[in-house]
Backbone as numpy.savetxt, mean C-alpha at the origin, in Angstrom:
# Nx Ny Nz CAx CAy CAz Cx Cy Cz
6.01 -7.02 16.49 6.36 -6.93 15.09 5.41 -5.92 14.42
5.97 -5.14 13.51 5.18 -4.12 12.83 5.20 -4.37 11.33
4.02 -4.28 10.71 3.85 -4.45 9.27 3.39 -3.12 8.68
4.11 -2.63 7.69 3.69 -1.44 6.95 2.87 -1.91 5.76
1.65 -1.42 5.66 0.73 -1.78 4.57 0.38 -0.50 3.83
0.68 -0.44 2.54 0.39 0.77 1.78 -0.58 0.50 0.65
-1.25 1.55 0.25 -2.18 1.49 -0.87 -2.25 2.84 -1.54
-3.10 2.92 -2.54 -3.27 4.15 -3.31 -4.74 4.52 -3.35
-5.04 5.80 -3.45 -6.44 6.19 -3.65 -6.86 5.90 -5.09
-8.13 6.06 -5.35 -8.66 5.91 -6.69 -7.96 6.90 -7.61
-7.77 6.50 -8.87 -7.15 7.41 -9.83 -7.87 7.28 -11.17
-7.48 8.06 -12.13 -8.21 8.22 -13.40 -8.59 6.92 -14.07
-7.69 5.93 -14.14 -7.98 4.69 -14.85 -8.67 3.64 -13.99
-8.81 3.90 -12.71 -9.39 2.91 -11.79 -10.70 3.45 -11.22
-11.77 2.75 -11.50 -13.07 3.16 -10.97 -13.06 3.14 -9.44
-12.40 2.14 -8.89 -12.15 2.07 -7.45 -10.83 1.37 -7.24
-10.22 1.62 -6.11 -8.92 1.02 -5.84 -9.03 0.18 -4.57
-9.09 -1.14 -4.71 -9.23 -2.00 -3.53 -8.11 -1.79 -2.50
-6.91 -1.39 -2.94 -5.82 -1.22 -1.98 -6.16 -0.14 -0.96
-6.90 0.89 -1.38 -7.32 1.95 -0.46 -8.23 1.37 0.63
-9.14 0.50 0.24 -10.09 -0.09 1.18 -9.41 -1.10 2.11
-8.44 -1.84 1.59 -7.70 -2.80 2.42 -6.89 -2.07 3.49
-6.21 -1.00 3.09 -5.42 -0.22 4.06 -6.34 0.38 5.11
-7.49 0.92 4.69 -8.44 1.51 5.64 -8.97 0.47 6.62
-9.23 -0.73 6.12 -9.80 -1.79 6.97 -8.77 -2.38 7.94
-7.53 -2.53 7.50 -6.54 -3.23 8.32 -5.60 -2.31 9.09
-5.43 -1.08 8.62 -4.54 -0.15 9.33 -5.00 0.06 10.76
-4.08 -0.03 11.69 -4.40 0.13 13.10 -4.83 -1.15 13.80
-4.90 -2.24 13.07 -5.30 -3.51 13.68 -4.07 -4.37 13.98
-4.33 -5.49 14.62 -3.28 -6.48 14.88 -3.71 -7.76 14.17
-2.84 -8.26 13.29 -3.13 -9.46 12.52 -2.00 -10.45 12.74
-2.33 -11.63 13.27 -1.31 -12.65 13.52 -0.20 -12.16 14.42
-0.54 -11.28 15.35 0.46 -10.74 16.27 1.22 -9.54 15.74
0.97 -9.16 14.49 1.67 -8.02 13.90 0.79 -6.78 13.94
1.37 -5.67 14.38 0.69 -4.38 14.35 0.72 -3.88 12.90
-0.46 -3.63 12.32 -0.55 -3.17 10.94 -0.63 -1.65 10.93
0.35 -1.02 10.28 0.38 0.43 10.13 0.06 0.73 8.68
-1.05 1.42 8.44 -1.48 1.73 7.08 -1.03 3.10 6.64
-0.65 3.21 5.39 -0.27 4.49 4.78 -0.79 4.53 3.35
-1.35 5.66 2.98 -1.76 5.88 1.60 -0.63 6.60 0.88
-0.37 6.17 -0.33 0.70 6.75 -1.13 0.11 7.64 -2.22
0.86 8.63 -2.65 0.36 9.49 -3.73 0.40 8.76 -5.07
-0.56 9.05 -5.92 -0.59 8.48 -7.26 0.30 9.38 -8.13
1.61 9.18 -7.97 2.59 10.02 -8.66 3.90 9.26 -8.76
4.37 9.06 -9.97 5.64 8.35 -10.16 6.80 9.12 -9.53
6.68 10.43 -9.47 7.75 11.24 -8.89 7.73 11.23 -7.36
6.53 11.24 -6.76 6.42 11.39 -5.31 6.35 10.07 -4.54
5.91 9.00 -5.21 5.73 7.73 -4.49 7.02 7.18 -3.88
8.15 7.14 -4.59 9.36 6.57 -3.96 9.74 7.28 -2.66
9.66 8.59 -2.63 9.98 9.33 -1.41 8.97 9.06 -0.31
7.70 8.93 -0.68 6.66 8.64 0.30 6.87 7.26 0.91
7.30 6.29 0.10 7.60 4.94 0.62 8.78 5.01 1.58
9.84 5.69 1.19 11.01 5.83 2.08 10.62 6.50 3.39
9.81 7.55 3.31 9.38 8.25 4.53 8.55 7.34 5.42
7.63 6.57 4.83 6.79 5.66 5.62 7.63 4.61 6.32
8.63 4.09 5.62 9.53 3.09 6.23 10.34 3.72 7.36
10.84 4.92 7.14 11.63 5.60 8.18 10.77 5.93 9.40
9.52 6.32 9.19 8.62 6.68 10.29 8.17 5.47 11.09
7.98 4.33 10.45 7.38 3.18 11.12 8.37 2.09 11.51
9.53 2.04 10.89 10.53 0.99 11.14 9.89 -0.40 11.14
9.24 -0.78 10.03 8.54 -2.07 10.02 9.50 -3.26 9.86
9.02 -4.42 10.30 9.74 -5.67 10.05 9.44 -6.15 8.63
8.29 -5.74 8.13 7.84 -6.16 6.81 7.03 -5.04 6.19
7.18 -4.82 4.89 6.37 -3.84 4.17 5.65 -4.54 3.03
4.35 -4.31 2.93 3.53 -4.87 1.86 2.88 -3.70 1.15
3.29 -3.45 -0.09 2.80 -2.33 -0.87 1.78 -2.84 -1.87
0.56 -2.38 -1.75 -0.54 -2.85 -2.59 -0.89 -1.82 -3.65
-1.49 -2.28 -4.73 -1.97 -1.40 -5.78 -3.00 -2.12 -6.62
-3.38 -1.51 -7.71 -4.36 -2.11 -8.62 -3.97 -1.77 -10.05
-4.21 -2.71 -10.94 -4.04 -2.48 -12.36 -5.38 -2.80 -13.02
-6.09 -1.79 -13.51 -7.39 -2.05 -14.14 -7.26 -3.09 -15.26
-8.19 -4.02 -15.27 -8.20 -5.06 -16.30 -7.48 -6.32 -15.91
-6.65 -6.26 -14.89 -5.94 -7.47 -14.45 -6.90 -8.30 -13.60
-7.05 -9.56 -13.96 -8.06 -10.40 -13.32 -7.55 -11.21 -12.14
-6.25 -11.19 -11.89 -5.74 -12.03 -10.82 -4.66 -11.29 -10.03
-4.34 -11.84 -8.89 -3.28 -11.30 -8.04 -1.94 -11.51 -8.72
-1.10 -10.51 -8.67 0.23 -10.65 -9.25 1.25 -9.90 -8.41
2.47 -10.30 -8.51 3.56 -9.66 -7.79 4.35 -8.85 -8.81
4.58 -7.58 -8.49 5.31 -6.71 -9.38 6.62 -6.28 -8.73
7.64 -6.16 -9.54 8.91 -5.60 -9.08 8.95 -4.12 -9.36
8.20 -3.69 -10.37 8.14 -2.30 -10.76 6.68 -1.97 -11.07
6.22 -0.84 -10.57 4.84 -0.44 -10.82 4.62 -0.18 -12.30
3.43 -0.50 -12.76 3.07 -0.24 -14.16 1.99 0.81 -14.24
């Protein structure tokens, strides 16, 4: 089983982006029997959708987990649309 894990690099409003560190730490590992394939996405509303489609096409994952950060948010949340 293959898991696609994505994150973003640091950007203007974020002093640091934990998703970048999570992808770096887990990409290339095996967790719970799943091969974790890490990909960094561009911080761009125009380029990110295509980059996600490309990553899915390249890796053919069983599951995709797309991570990000919202400065000021104190807890984990699930988003349907990036803010």
